[in-house]
N, CA and C atoms as a LAMMPS dump frame, in Angstrom:
ITEM: TIMESTEP
0
ITEM: NUMBER OF ATOMS
651
ITEM: BOX BOUNDS ff ff ff
-5.0000000000000000e+02 5.0000000000000000e+02
-5.0000000000000000e+02 5.0000000000000000e+02
-5.0000000000000000e+02 5.0000000000000000e+02
ITEM: ATOMS id mol type element x y z
1 1 1 N -419.034 -227.372 -142.424
2 1 2 C -419.027 -227.175 -143.813
3 1 3 C -420.138 -226.198 -144.234
4 2 1 N -421.39 -226.417 -143.791
5 2 2 C -422.462 -225.505 -144.234
6 2 3 C -422.13 -224.099 -143.863
7 3 1 N -421.609 -223.919 -142.596
8 3 2 C -421.278 -222.519 -142.177
9 3 3 C -420.152 -221.991 -143.086
10 4 1 N -419.288 -222.725 -143.445
11 4 2 C -418.208 -222.25 -144.36
12 4 3 C -418.842 -221.803 -145.761
13 5 1 N -419.668 -222.599 -146.293
14 5 2 C -420.319 -222.074 -147.493
15 5 3 C -421.11 -221.013 -147.385
16 6 1 N -421.874 -220.871 -146.157
17 6 2 C -422.63 -219.668 -146.021
18 6 3 C -421.974 -218.348 -145.853
19 7 1 N -420.724 -218.481 -145.321
20 7 2 C -419.794 -217.381 -145.219
21 7 3 C -419.179 -216.804 -146.609
22 8 1 N -419.002 -217.981 -147.414
23 8 2 C -418.56 -217.539 -148.795
24 8 3 C -419.568 -216.766 -149.638
25 9 1 N -420.892 -217.258 -149.473
26 9 2 C -421.975 -216.732 -150.174
27 9 3 C -422.196 -215.379 -149.533
28 10 1 N -421.941 -215.117 -148.26
29 10 2 C -422.221 -213.892 -147.649
30 10 3 C -421.254 -212.876 -148.186
31 11 1 N -419.812 -213.314 -148.275
32 11 2 C -418.898 -212.493 -148.877
33 11 3 C -419.151 -212.002 -150.396
34 12 1 N -419.591 -213.147 -151.067
35 12 2 C -419.971 -212.835 -152.493
36 12 3 C -421.139 -211.759 -152.627
37 13 1 N -422.061 -212.136 -151.827
38 13 2 C -423.168 -211.132 -151.62
39 13 3 C -422.825 -209.648 -151.349
40 14 1 N -422.011 -209.672 -150.252
41 14 2 C -421.495 -208.21 -149.927
42 14 3 C -420.823 -207.534 -151.062
43 15 1 N -419.951 -208.309 -151.756
44 15 2 C -419.325 -207.732 -152.835
45 15 3 C -420.306 -207.149 -153.977
46 16 1 N -421.246 -207.88 -154.257
47 16 2 C -422.301 -207.578 -155.09
48 16 3 C -422.997 -206.203 -154.683
49 17 1 N -423.213 -206.362 -153.322
50 17 2 C -423.934 -205.163 -152.757
51 17 3 C -423.095 -203.9 -152.914
52 18 1 N -421.87 -204.094 -152.651
53 18 2 C -420.847 -202.963 -152.917
54 18 3 C -420.896 -202.414 -154.286
55 19 1 N -420.848 -203.269 -155.284
56 19 2 C -420.793 -202.807 -156.793
57 19 3 C -422.219 -202.135 -156.997
58 20 1 N -423.279 -202.623 -156.455
59 20 2 C -424.594 -202.004 -156.825
60 20 3 C -424.834 -200.794 -155.894
61 21 1 N -424.317 -200.64 -154.812
62 21 2 C -424.53 -199.533 -153.843
63 21 3 C -423.792 -198.258 -154.433
64 22 1 N -422.498 -198.404 -154.795
65 22 2 C -421.75 -197.227 -155.26
66 22 3 C -422.125 -196.905 -156.704
67 23 1 N -422.384 -195.601 -157.026
68 23 2 C -422.605 -195.128 -158.3
69 23 3 C -421.388 -195.539 -159.197
70 24 1 N -421.655 -195.462 -160.615
71 24 2 C -420.713 -195.899 -161.699
72 24 3 C -419.521 -194.981 -161.59
73 25 1 N -419.69 -193.679 -161.079
74 25 2 C -418.62 -192.867 -161.033
75 25 3 C -417.482 -193.448 -160.081
76 26 1 N -417.825 -193.929 -158.896
77 26 2 C -417.125 -194.429 -157.963
78 26 3 C -416.498 -195.746 -158.435
79 27 1 N -417.238 -196.59 -159.234
80 27 2 C -416.521 -197.769 -159.588
81 27 3 C -415.62 -197.612 -160.737
82 28 1 N -415.686 -196.468 -161.507
83 28 2 C -414.625 -196.128 -162.599
84 28 3 C -413.434 -195.52 -161.856
85 29 1 N -413.73 -194.834 -160.689
86 29 2 C -412.574 -194.367 -159.945
87 29 3 C -411.666 -195.43 -159.433
88 30 1 N -412.304 -196.511 -159.028
89 30 2 C -411.566 -197.622 -158.459
90 30 3 C -410.561 -198.238 -159.505
91 31 1 N -410.999 -198.286 -160.849
92 31 2 C -410.277 -198.972 -161.861
93 31 3 C -409.276 -197.858 -162.425
94 32 1 N -409.623 -196.494 -162.534
95 32 2 C -408.642 -195.618 -163.212
96 32 3 C -407.781 -194.851 -162.216
97 33 1 N -407.53 -195.319 -160.947
98 33 2 C -406.773 -194.73 -160.126
99 33 3 C -405.46 -195.667 -159.87
100 34 1 N -404.345 -195.063 -160.005
101 34 2 C -403.082 -195.932 -159.903
102 34 3 C -402.158 -195.336 -158.769
103 35 1 N -401.221 -196.119 -158.329
104 35 2 C -400.22 -195.752 -157.457
105 35 3 C -399.149 -194.809 -158.182
106 36 1 N -398.882 -193.669 -157.74
107 36 2 C -397.771 -192.883 -158.366
108 36 3 C -396.596 -193.022 -157.486
109 37 1 N -395.442 -193.643 -158.128
110 37 2 C -394.213 -193.878 -157.435
111 37 3 C -393.154 -192.915 -157.814
112 38 1 N -392.531 -192.244 -156.942
113 38 2 C -391.491 -191.258 -157.244
114 38 3 C -390.219 -191.601 -156.279
115 39 1 N -389.178 -191.174 -156.574
116 39 2 C -388.049 -191.363 -155.785
117 39 3 C -388.188 -191.05 -154.305
118 40 1 N -388.921 -189.97 -154.132
119 40 2 C -389.128 -189.271 -152.776
120 40 3 C -390.197 -189.816 -151.964
121 41 1 N -390.959 -190.892 -152.528
122 41 2 C -392.256 -191.392 -151.88
123 41 3 C -393.307 -191.693 -152.973
124 42 1 N -394.44 -191.818 -152.431
125 42 2 C -395.603 -192.275 -153.333
126 42 3 C -396.816 -191.337 -153.198
127 43 1 N -397.685 -191.384 -154.092
128 43 2 C -398.841 -190.719 -154.305
129 43 3 C -399.9 -191.378 -154.927
130 44 1 N -400.904 -190.556 -155.587
131 44 2 C -401.942 -191.128 -156.287
132 44 3 C -402.218 -190.505 -157.465
133 45 1 N -402.589 -191.081 -158.676
134 45 2 C -402.758 -190.446 -159.942
135 45 3 C -403.954 -191.247 -160.538
136 46 1 N -404.68 -190.292 -161.299
137 46 2 C -405.875 -190.87 -162.094
138 46 3 C -406.033 -190.353 -163.34
139 47 1 N -406.737 -191.118 -164.235
140 47 2 C -406.856 -190.772 -165.646
141 47 3 C -407.762 -189.622 -165.764
142 48 1 N -407.57 -188.511 -166.334
143 48 2 C -408.258 -187.347 -166.545
144 48 3 C -408.774 -187.096 -167.979
145 49 1 N -408.047 -187.7 -168.707
146 49 2 C -408.408 -187.678 -170.383
147 49 3 C -407.546 -188.793 -171.074
148 50 1 N -407.955 -189.063 -172.278
149 50 2 C -407.179 -190.149 -172.927
150 50 3 C -405.773 -189.652 -173.292
151 51 1 N -404.757 -190.334 -172.619
152 51 2 C -403.36 -189.918 -172.598
153 51 3 C -402.819 -188.938 -171.636
154 52 1 N -403.688 -188.837 -170.539
155 52 2 C -403.352 -187.875 -169.636
156 52 3 C -403.629 -188.324 -168.211
157 53 1 N -402.968 -187.992 -167.262
158 53 2 C -403.242 -188.398 -165.753
159 53 3 C -403.278 -186.971 -165.053
160 54 1 N -403.855 -187.117 -163.819
161 54 2 C -403.722 -186.01 -162.85
162 54 3 C -403.345 -186.424 -161.488
163 55 1 N -402.534 -185.566 -160.92
164 55 2 C -402.105 -185.839 -159.41
165 55 3 C -401.704 -184.574 -158.93
166 56 1 N -401.203 -184.495 -157.606
167 56 2 C -401.007 -183.388 -156.894
168 56 3 C -399.618 -182.788 -157.357
169 57 1 N -399.462 -181.594 -157.384
170 57 2 C -398.292 -180.825 -157.908
171 57 3 C -397.067 -181.129 -157.079
172 58 1 N -397.205 -181.363 -155.802
173 58 2 C -395.954 -181.755 -154.877
174 58 3 C -395.577 -183.141 -154.98
175 59 1 N -396.423 -183.948 -155.669
176 59 2 C -395.966 -185.318 -155.896
177 59 3 C -394.96 -185.32 -157.072
178 60 1 N -395.267 -184.454 -158.153
179 60 2 C -394.358 -184.318 -159.316
180 60 3 C -393.157 -183.538 -158.906
181 61 1 N -393.311 -182.559 -157.957
182 61 2 C -392.181 -181.781 -157.424
183 61 3 C -391.245 -182.753 -156.658
184 62 1 N -391.631 -183.602 -155.878
185 62 2 C -390.562 -184.65 -155.235
186 62 3 C -389.921 -185.381 -156.23
187 63 1 N -390.497 -185.522 -157.464
188 63 2 C -389.848 -186.481 -158.418
189 63 3 C -388.59 -185.734 -158.975
190 64 1 N -388.569 -184.512 -158.722
191 64 2 C -387.35 -183.667 -159.221
192 64 3 C -387.068 -183.796 -160.755
193 65 1 N -388.079 -183.783 -161.539
194 65 2 C -387.818 -183.806 -163.069
195 65 3 C -387.861 -185.148 -163.617
196 66 1 N -387.972 -186.277 -162.748
197 66 2 C -387.88 -187.684 -163.317
198 66 3 C -389.351 -188.019 -163.676
199 67 1 N -389.443 -188.901 -164.595
200 67 2 C -390.834 -189.496 -164.998
201 67 3 C -391.45 -190.082 -163.707
202 68 1 N -392.843 -190.236 -163.701
203 68 2 C -393.468 -190.708 -162.527
204 68 3 C -393.954 -192.077 -162.967
205 69 1 N -393.75 -193.074 -162.116
206 69 2 C -394.146 -194.482 -162.53
207 69 3 C -395.447 -194.715 -161.888
208 70 1 N -396.404 -195.226 -162.626
209 70 2 C -397.773 -195.424 -162.409
210 70 3 C -398.074 -196.961 -162.323
211 71 1 N -398.564 -197.327 -161.182
212 71 2 C -398.667 -198.811 -160.959
213 71 3 C -400.13 -199.133 -160.628
214 72 1 N -400.956 -200.067 -161.36
215 72 2 C -402.112 -200.366 -160.97
216 72 3 C -402.238 -201.196 -159.547
217 73 1 N -403.438 -201.345 -159.186
218 73 2 C -403.521 -201.965 -157.875
219 73 3 C -403.444 -203.49 -158.057
220 74 1 N -402.294 -203.956 -157.393
221 74 2 C -401.966 -205.394 -157.514
222 74 3 C -401.56 -205.804 -158.983
223 75 1 N -401.038 -204.847 -159.728
224 75 2 C -400.727 -205.26 -161.214
225 75 3 C -399.341 -205.716 -161.315
226 76 1 N -399.152 -206.502 -162.281
227 76 2 C -397.716 -206.926 -162.571
228 76 3 C -396.693 -205.865 -162.972
229 77 1 N -395.522 -206.103 -162.802
230 77 2 C -394.582 -205.243 -163.071
231 77 3 C -394.594 -204.656 -164.498
232 78 1 N -395.024 -205.578 -165.415
233 78 2 C -395.106 -205.42 -166.833
234 78 3 C -396.089 -204.1 -167.161
235 79 1 N -397.055 -203.888 -166.165
236 79 2 C -398.09 -202.995 -166.358
237 79 3 C -397.573 -201.499 -165.84
238 80 1 N -396.4 -201.391 -165.276
239 80 2 C -396.039 -200.068 -164.777
240 80 3 C -396.003 -199.141 -165.958
241 81 1 N -396.557 -197.956 -165.934
242 81 2 C -396.562 -196.917 -166.763
243 81 3 C -395.681 -195.662 -166.399
244 82 1 N -394.905 -195.226 -167.358
245 82 2 C -394.01 -194.161 -167.262
246 82 3 C -394.66 -192.896 -167.658
247 83 1 N -395.019 -191.916 -166.769
248 83 2 C -395.686 -190.771 -167.238
249 83 3 C -394.781 -189.485 -166.991
250 84 1 N -394.904 -188.49 -167.947
251 84 2 C -394.069 -187.318 -168.014
252 84 3 C -394.818 -186.008 -167.552
253 85 1 N -394.432 -185.301 -166.514
254 85 2 C -395.067 -184.082 -166.222
255 85 3 C -395.218 -183.157 -167.298
256 86 1 N -396.438 -182.627 -167.644
257 86 2 C -396.599 -181.66 -168.692
258 86 3 C -396.841 -180.193 -168.152
259 87 1 N -397.817 -180.157 -167.097
260 87 2 C -397.855 -178.895 -166.414
261 87 3 C -397.828 -179.123 -164.829
262 88 1 N -397.142 -178.422 -164.093
263 88 2 C -396.976 -178.526 -162.727
264 88 3 C -397.17 -177.192 -161.952
265 89 1 N -398.121 -177.257 -160.984
266 89 2 C -398.252 -175.817 -160.278
267 89 3 C -398.189 -176.258 -158.808
268 90 1 N -397.378 -175.548 -157.94
269 90 2 C -397.221 -175.822 -156.484
270 90 3 C -397.302 -174.489 -155.82
271 91 1 N -397.797 -174.502 -154.666
272 91 2 C -397.799 -173.25 -153.795
273 91 3 C -397.888 -173.719 -152.34
274 92 1 N -397.256 -172.953 -151.458
275 92 2 C -397.244 -173.279 -149.958
276 92 3 C -398.55 -173.259 -149.404
277 93 1 N -399.51 -172.498 -149.889
278 93 2 C -400.781 -172.416 -149.378
279 93 3 C -401.784 -173.399 -149.877
280 94 1 N -401.296 -174.266 -150.872
281 94 2 C -402.054 -175.298 -151.466
282 94 3 C -403.264 -174.852 -152.224
283 95 1 N -403.221 -173.58 -152.691
284 95 2 C -404.26 -173.077 -153.597
285 95 3 C -403.995 -173.54 -154.985
286 96 1 N -402.756 -173.785 -155.336
287 96 2 C -402.449 -174.333 -156.646
288 96 3 C -401.469 -175.409 -156.322
289 97 1 N -402.044 -176.677 -156.499
290 97 2 C -401.043 -177.9 -156.255
291 97 3 C -401.577 -178.991 -157.179
292 98 1 N -401.432 -178.865 -158.589
293 98 2 C -401.843 -179.877 -159.527
294 98 3 C -400.744 -180.198 -160.401
295 99 1 N -400.674 -181.388 -160.943
296 99 2 C -399.711 -181.77 -162.02
297 99 3 C -400.368 -182.601 -163
298 100 1 N -400.3 -182.207 -164.237
299 100 2 C -400.894 -182.933 -165.358
300 100 3 C -399.733 -183.852 -166.016
301 101 1 N -400.005 -185.061 -166.226
302 101 2 C -398.928 -185.967 -166.549
303 101 3 C -399.429 -186.573 -168.088
304 102 1 N -398.497 -186.859 -168.885
305 102 2 C -398.705 -187.505 -170.203
306 102 3 C -398.126 -188.944 -170.132
307 103 1 N -398.938 -189.849 -170.54
308 103 2 C -398.633 -191.205 -170.465
309 103 3 C -399.785 -192.1 -170.957
310 104 1 N -399.458 -193.338 -171.251
311 104 2 C -400.446 -194.351 -171.651
312 104 3 C -401.65 -194.472 -170.644
313 105 1 N -402.862 -194.473 -171.213
314 105 2 C -403.938 -194.659 -170.322
315 105 3 C -404.846 -196.064 -170.746
316 106 1 N -404.446 -197.139 -170.168
317 106 2 C -405.271 -198.362 -170.345
318 106 3 C -406.453 -198.47 -169.818
319 107 1 N -407.01 -197.421 -169.038
320 107 2 C -408.19 -197.461 -168.335
321 107 3 C -409.035 -196.254 -168.688
322 108 1 N -410.413 -196.193 -168.603
323 108 2 C -411.099 -194.925 -168.954
324 108 3 C -410.855 -193.791 -168.128
325 109 1 N -411.066 -192.533 -168.563
326 109 2 C -410.992 -191.377 -167.853
327 109 3 C -412.138 -191.124 -166.951
328 110 1 N -411.956 -190.459 -165.801
329 110 2 C -413.04 -189.98 -165.075
330 110 3 C -413.802 -188.882 -165.614
331 111 1 N -415.025 -188.628 -165.204
332 111 2 C -415.871 -187.602 -165.705
333 111 3 C -415.816 -186.567 -164.703
334 112 1 N -415.565 -185.203 -165.113
335 112 2 C -415.57 -184.064 -164.226
336 112 3 C -416.793 -183.509 -164.016
337 113 1 N -417.16 -183.086 -162.84
338 113 2 C -418.375 -182.362 -162.317
339 113 3 C -418.274 -180.993 -162.974
340 114 1 N -419.413 -180.537 -163.332
341 114 2 C -419.623 -179.145 -164.018
342 114 3 C -419.375 -178.073 -162.814
343 115 1 N -419.803 -178.45 -161.71
344 115 2 C -419.689 -177.413 -160.659
345 115 3 C -419.014 -177.911 -159.334
346 116 1 N -418.306 -177.158 -158.581
347 116 2 C -417.427 -177.606 -157.444
348 116 3 C -418.639 -178.038 -156.368
349 117 1 N -418.181 -178.946 -155.469
350 117 2 C -419.27 -179.39 -154.459
351 117 3 C -419.551 -178.441 -153.423
352 118 1 N -420.672 -178.324 -152.837
353 118 2 C -421.104 -177.426 -151.794
354 118 3 C -421.096 -178.039 -150.476
355 119 1 N -421.139 -177.451 -149.555
356 119 2 C -420.867 -177.992 -148.156
357 119 3 C -422.214 -178.933 -147.889
358 120 1 N -421.79 -180.089 -147.213
359 120 2 C -422.794 -181.106 -147.033
360 120 3 C -422.81 -182.16 -148.037
361 121 1 N -422.11 -182.027 -149.214
362 121 2 C -422.075 -183.157 -150.161
363 121 3 C -421.126 -184.231 -149.631
364 122 1 N -421.657 -185.481 -150.004
365 122 2 C -420.963 -186.583 -149.562
366 122 3 C -419.93 -186.947 -150.716
367 123 1 N -418.778 -187.237 -150.305
368 123 2 C -417.742 -187.535 -151.334
369 123 3 C -416.924 -188.904 -151.007
370 124 1 N -416.298 -189.381 -151.99
371 124 2 C -415.516 -190.743 -152.037
372 124 3 C -414.272 -190.29 -152.701
373 125 1 N -413.224 -191.192 -152.045
374 125 2 C -411.907 -191.123 -152.652
375 125 3 C -411.286 -192.358 -152.597
376 126 1 N -410.515 -192.913 -153.648
377 126 2 C -409.7 -194.028 -153.695
378 126 3 C -408.263 -193.566 -153.91
379 127 1 N -407.287 -194.097 -153.202
380 127 2 C -405.768 -193.717 -153.183
381 127 3 C -404.98 -194.826 -152.689
382 128 1 N -403.813 -194.422 -152.391
383 128 2 C -402.753 -195.33 -152.057
384 128 3 C -402.064 -194.839 -150.828
385 129 1 N -402.738 -194.845 -149.681
386 129 2 C -402.041 -194.407 -148.312
387 129 3 C -401.029 -195.27 -147.964
388 130 1 N -399.833 -194.8 -147.667
389 130 2 C -398.58 -195.436 -147.474
390 130 3 C -398.311 -196.61 -148.564
391 131 1 N -398.74 -196.376 -149.8
392 131 2 C -398.387 -197.201 -150.871
393 131 3 C -399.352 -198.448 -150.999
394 132 1 N -400.466 -198.493 -150.219
395 132 2 C -401.412 -199.559 -150.165
396 132 3 C -402.749 -198.902 -150.538
397 133 1 N -403.516 -199.74 -151.52
398 133 2 C -404.715 -199.142 -151.858
399 133 3 C -405.746 -198.973 -150.736
400 134 1 N -406.365 -197.899 -150.741
401 134 2 C -407.453 -197.569 -149.568
402 134 3 C -408.439 -196.685 -150.199
403 135 1 N -409.542 -196.444 -149.299
404 135 2 C -410.546 -195.691 -149.703
405 135 3 C -411.021 -194.807 -148.52
406 136 1 N -411.633 -193.594 -148.727
407 136 2 C -412.052 -192.784 -147.681
408 136 3 C -413.367 -192.066 -148.182
409 137 1 N -414.301 -191.934 -147.209
410 137 2 C -415.494 -191.125 -147.556
411 137 3 C -415.648 -190.045 -146.414
412 138 1 N -416.403 -188.992 -147.056
413 138 2 C -416.459 -187.843 -145.984
414 138 3 C -417.507 -186.874 -146.652
415 139 1 N -417.452 -185.649 -145.896
416 139 2 C -418.559 -184.597 -146.329
417 139 3 C -417.838 -183.32 -146.45
418 140 1 N -418.183 -182.704 -147.603
419 140 2 C -417.64 -181.357 -147.933
420 140 3 C -417.909 -180.458 -146.889
421 141 1 N -416.932 -179.559 -146.441
422 141 2 C -417.174 -178.404 -145.614
423 141 3 C -417.375 -177.148 -146.394
424 142 1 N -416.61 -177.162 -147.584
425 142 2 C -416.859 -176.185 -148.573
426 142 3 C -416.157 -176.58 -149.801
427 143 1 N -415.984 -175.767 -150.91
428 143 2 C -415.446 -176.387 -152.103
429 143 3 C -414.002 -176.743 -152.103
430 144 1 N -413.232 -176.171 -150.964
431 144 2 C -411.784 -176.494 -150.819
432 144 3 C -411.408 -177.37 -149.623
433 145 1 N -412.461 -177.913 -148.946
434 145 2 C -411.964 -178.764 -147.717
435 145 3 C -413.288 -179.748 -147.487
436 146 1 N -412.793 -180.875 -146.942
437 146 2 C -413.884 -181.93 -146.623
438 146 3 C -413.557 -182.58 -145.219
439 147 1 N -414.379 -183.015 -144.526
440 147 2 C -414.189 -183.84 -143.299
441 147 3 C -414.103 -185.298 -143.675
442 148 1 N -412.898 -185.763 -143.761
443 148 2 C -412.646 -187.082 -144.101
444 148 3 C -411.276 -187.568 -143.659
445 149 1 N -411.108 -188.951 -143.611
446 149 2 C -409.839 -189.319 -142.986
447 149 3 C -408.68 -189.383 -144.251
448 150 1 N -407.514 -188.692 -143.951
449 150 2 C -406.46 -188.711 -145.012
450 150 3 C -405.217 -189.143 -144.407
451 151 1 N -404.391 -189.902 -145.108
452 151 2 C -403.243 -190.34 -144.841
453 151 3 C -402.127 -190.078 -145.871
454 152 1 N -400.914 -190.097 -145.503
455 152 2 C -399.808 -189.916 -146.483
456 152 3 C -399.995 -191.014 -147.659
457 153 1 N -399.859 -190.335 -148.932
458 153 2 C -400.127 -191.437 -150.146
459 153 3 C -401.397 -191.002 -150.834
460 154 1 N -402.368 -190.331 -150.076
461 154 2 C -403.607 -190.111 -150.74
462 154 3 C -403.522 -188.762 -151.736
463 155 1 N -402.318 -188.177 -151.586
464 155 2 C -401.997 -186.798 -152.241
465 155 3 C -402.21 -187.146 -153.779
466 156 1 N -403.142 -186.332 -154.518
467 156 2 C -403.429 -186.535 -155.911
468 156 3 C -404.654 -187.217 -155.953
469 157 1 N -405.279 -187.936 -155.189
470 157 2 C -406.392 -188.595 -155.43
471 157 3 C -407.666 -187.741 -155.754
472 158 1 N -408.474 -188.308 -156.693
473 158 2 C -409.639 -187.607 -157.16
474 158 3 C -410.805 -187.681 -156.021
475 159 1 N -411.287 -186.638 -155.721
476 159 2 C -412.378 -186.55 -154.783
477 159 3 C -413.645 -186.53 -155.608
478 160 1 N -414.771 -187.397 -155.418
479 160 2 C -415.75 -187.758 -156.406
480 160 3 C -417.166 -187.727 -155.659
481 161 1 N -417.985 -187.474 -156.55
482 161 2 C -419.429 -187.54 -156.115
483 161 3 C -420.104 -188.476 -157.206
484 162 1 N -421.414 -188.677 -157.021
485 162 2 C -422.025 -189.536 -158.244
486 162 3 C -422.005 -188.77 -159.503
487 163 1 N -421.889 -187.301 -159.371
488 163 2 C -421.812 -186.651 -160.67
489 163 3 C -420.516 -186.464 -161.526
490 164 1 N -419.375 -186.779 -160.564
491 164 2 C -418.143 -186.878 -161.203
492 164 3 C -417.08 -186.108 -160.244
493 165 1 N -415.785 -185.98 -160.669
494 165 2 C -414.798 -185.587 -159.794
495 165 3 C -415.062 -183.951 -159.433
496 166 1 N -414.83 -183.722 -158.256
497 166 2 C -415.26 -182.304 -157.665
498 166 3 C -413.967 -181.702 -157.134
499 167 1 N -412.773 -182.455 -157.127
500 167 2 C -411.573 -181.879 -156.879
501 167 3 C -410.432 -182.921 -156.669
502 168 1 N -409.239 -182.411 -156.202
503 168 2 C -408.004 -183.37 -156.062
504 168 3 C -407.564 -183.065 -154.681
505 169 1 N -407.341 -184.241 -153.782
506 169 2 C -406.877 -184.151 -152.44
507 169 3 C -405.374 -183.799 -152.477
508 170 1 N -405.039 -182.8 -151.864
509 170 2 C -403.504 -182.336 -151.693
510 170 3 C -402.937 -182.378 -150.327
511 171 1 N -403.754 -182.28 -149.355
512 171 2 C -403.117 -182.155 -147.926
513 171 3 C -404.105 -182.452 -146.953
514 172 1 N -403.656 -182.566 -145.614
515 172 2 C -404.491 -182.56 -144.494
516 172 3 C -404.216 -181.381 -143.634
517 173 1 N -405.524 -180.795 -143.203
518 173 2 C -405.234 -179.535 -142.261
519 173 3 C -405.389 -180.098 -140.923
520 174 1 N -404.188 -179.811 -140.168
521 174 2 C -404.187 -180.495 -138.902
522 174 3 C -404.964 -179.632 -137.943
523 175 1 N -405.223 -178.383 -138.14
524 175 2 C -406.048 -177.585 -137.172
525 175 3 C -407.392 -178.058 -136.915
526 176 1 N -407.967 -178.863 -137.937
527 176 2 C -409.382 -179.283 -137.7
528 176 3 C -409.387 -180.746 -138.445
529 177 1 N -408.416 -181.285 -138.839
530 177 2 C -408.311 -182.587 -139.289
531 177 3 C -409.187 -182.643 -140.52
532 178 1 N -409.19 -181.635 -141.229
533 178 2 C -409.852 -181.718 -142.514
534 178 3 C -409.035 -181.778 -143.808
535 179 1 N -409.591 -182.487 -144.884
536 179 2 C -408.765 -182.644 -146.088
537 179 3 C -408.908 -181.383 -147.069
538 180 1 N -407.703 -181.008 -147.443
539 180 2 C -407.565 -179.847 -148.199
540 180 3 C -407.651 -180.247 -149.747
541 181 1 N -408.617 -179.547 -150.473
542 181 2 C -408.928 -180.007 -151.897
543 181 3 C -408.664 -178.903 -152.823
544 182 1 N -408.255 -179.188 -154.015
545 182 2 C -408.239 -178.268 -155.147
546 182 3 C -409.529 -178.463 -155.935
547 183 1 N -410.194 -177.51 -155.965
548 183 2 C -411.65 -177.733 -156.502
549 183 3 C -411.658 -177.868 -158.247
550 184 1 N -412.66 -178.41 -158.743
551 184 2 C -412.612 -178.983 -160.085
552 184 3 C -412.303 -177.953 -161.084
553 185 1 N -412.84 -176.59 -160.829
554 185 2 C -412.599 -175.546 -161.738
555 185 3 C -411.092 -175.248 -162.004
556 186 1 N -410.266 -175.678 -160.979
557 186 2 C -408.76 -175.456 -161.294
558 186 3 C -408.365 -176.547 -162.062
559 187 1 N -409.001 -177.762 -161.95
560 187 2 C -408.556 -178.851 -162.778
561 187 3 C -408.807 -178.398 -164.373
562 188 1 N -410.056 -178.186 -164.557
563 188 2 C -410.406 -177.567 -165.747
564 188 3 C -409.676 -176.579 -166.476
565 189 1 N -409.173 -175.601 -165.583
566 189 2 C -408.383 -174.524 -166.031
567 189 3 C -407.206 -174.962 -166.619
568 190 1 N -406.477 -175.864 -165.795
569 190 2 C -405.241 -176.503 -166.304
570 190 3 C -405.43 -177.268 -167.653
571 191 1 N -406.442 -177.992 -167.626
572 191 2 C -406.748 -178.767 -168.903
573 191 3 C -406.992 -177.807 -170.145
574 192 1 N -407.703 -176.908 -169.832
575 192 2 C -408.027 -175.844 -170.892
576 192 3 C -406.681 -175.203 -171.413
577 193 1 N -405.954 -174.779 -170.463
578 193 2 C -404.611 -173.981 -170.916
579 193 3 C -403.819 -174.912 -171.72
580 194 1 N -403.83 -176.235 -171.278
581 194 2 C -402.733 -177.2 -172.036
582 194 3 C -403.397 -177.676 -173.231
583 195 1 N -404.808 -177.348 -173.587
584 195 2 C -405.448 -177.849 -174.699
585 195 3 C -405.971 -179.324 -174.773
586 196 1 N -406.138 -179.805 -173.557
587 196 2 C -406.5 -181.206 -173.216
588 196 3 C -407.965 -181.31 -173.101
589 197 1 N -408.638 -182.135 -173.875
590 197 2 C -410.071 -182.229 -173.834
591 197 3 C -410.382 -183.104 -172.456
592 198 1 N -411.577 -182.944 -172.109
593 198 2 C -412.103 -183.866 -170.974
594 198 3 C -413.538 -183.981 -171.195
595 199 1 N -414.156 -184.785 -170.128
596 199 2 C -415.636 -185.109 -170.183
597 199 3 C -416.353 -184.462 -168.975
598 200 1 N -417.38 -183.76 -169.201
599 200 2 C -418.16 -183.344 -167.958
600 200 3 C -419.454 -184.105 -167.911
601 201 1 N -419.799 -184.044 -166.654
602 201 2 C -421.157 -184.66 -166.344
603 201 3 C -422.291 -184.248 -167.214
604 202 1 N -422.819 -185.347 -167.954
605 202 2 C -423.878 -184.912 -168.924
606 202 3 C -425.178 -184.403 -168.225
607 203 1 N -425.778 -183.476 -169.029
608 203 2 C -427 -182.773 -168.584
609 203 3 C -428.018 -184.03 -168.473
610 204 1 N -428.998 -183.947 -167.449
611 204 2 C -430.182 -184.893 -167.514
612 204 3 C -430.892 -184.766 -168.623
613 205 1 N -431.637 -185.852 -169.142
614 205 2 C -432.589 -185.619 -170.261
615 205 3 C -433.688 -184.855 -169.89
616 206 1 N -434.169 -184.012 -170.932
617 206 2 C -435.392 -183.139 -170.549
618 206 3 C -436.624 -183.979 -170.204
619 207 1 N -437.357 -183.286 -169.274
620 207 2 C -438.67 -183.856 -169.028
621 207 3 C -439.557 -184.009 -170.172
622 208 1 N -440.176 -185.212 -170.456
623 208 2 C -441.14 -185.23 -171.632
624 208 3 C -442.269 -184.131 -171.431
625 209 1 N -442.66 -183.514 -172.498
626 209 2 C -443.72 -182.492 -172.376
627 209 3 C -444.904 -183.254 -172.357
628 210 1 N -445.8 -182.787 -171.341
629 210 2 C -447.245 -183.372 -171.221
630 210 3 C -448.057 -182.729 -172.099
631 211 1 N -448.871 -183.501 -173.098
632 211 2 C -449.779 -183.11 -173.927
633 211 3 C -451.199 -183.379 -173.709
634 212 1 N -452.013 -182.469 -173.25
635 212 2 C -453.435 -182.872 -173.054
636 212 3 C -454.263 -182.867 -174.272
637 213 1 N -455.128 -183.916 -174.298
638 213 2 C -456.13 -183.896 -175.412
639 213 3 C -457.422 -183.473 -174.835
640 214 1 N -457.76 -182.045 -175.022
641 214 2 C -458.858 -181.56 -174.454
642 214 3 C -460.207 -182.019 -175.068
643 215 1 N -460.031 -182.802 -176.249
644 215 2 C -461.28 -183.289 -176.848
645 215 3 C -461.851 -184.556 -176.123
646 216 1 N -461.139 -185.168 -175.185
647 216 2 C -461.534 -186.205 -174.488
648 216 3 C -461.747 -185.963 -173.08
649 217 1 N -462.715 -186.651 -172.629
650 217 2 C -463.05 -186.41 -171.047
651 217 3 C -462.069 -187.107 -170.231
């Protein structure tokens, strides 16, 4: 019995460690990322602004003009959200593969990073591989690729750092098993062209100015 109680306390403690270890950006990503259901399969979508979601362009393309159904992690059927594609870009080289969706947003939007991630930056991603919630961590190789585990269903997931979203996962590059990412500047371009507001990583507060009183020793 004592061993059972100890195991329960260990699990609770580890969960608390998880919440404290990951920055607030990652924890918001966990809540603001939904399963994107289309007639041709599944993907991942996340809140980019009040009333708007972001996913991969090919996820919307598979829907063939139909609305995208967004489902929260383990949420009841009543919480399914119907979202309509507003802007969709696709390309065979995955340089343009984003889709902006309009729909109810019951969860807060993610913050966008002001700059794309540089090589060596650690990144985190939450999505729905094979329709089940999952996470992946990795390291950026450059602003358009990262070394991280990717499975079908992660398409559209936000790639995040503690500073905010740095891109959207769109594919896996089989030549070197790297994740293909649309960088954050492309997300911002689409939002700007659509007239959709978004939140950027706030600047750090200025350092307090040191004032010396030369009249005292």
